[in-house]
C-alpha positions, 0 to 999 in steps of 0.5 A, a space after each residue: 500500500 504505497 499511498 495512505 488514503 486518509 492522508 492523500 498523496 503522502 507515501 511511506 518515504 515521506 512518513 519516514 522523513 516526518 517521523 525522523 524529524 519529529 524524533 530529532 526535534 522532540 527526542 525519544 523520551 518526549 514523543 510518548 508523552 506527546 502522543 498520550 496528550 494527543 490521545 487525551 485531547 481526542 478523547 475529551 473532544 469526543 466526550 464533548 461531542 457526545 455530551 452535546 448530543 445528550 443535551 439535545 436529547 434531554 431538551 426534546 
């Protein structure tokens, strides 16, 4: 699978270069912390979106 569908025209070579740049920029110990924070942010966003759906149902 040369092209990832959700990214568009970025292939494995470009992904590898981006990963290496991130590794050099943030360091190996900081990347897991960044990913954990990103995951918490996405989870919080999803919970917020589900909360707005629940609020709409309660008002009806």
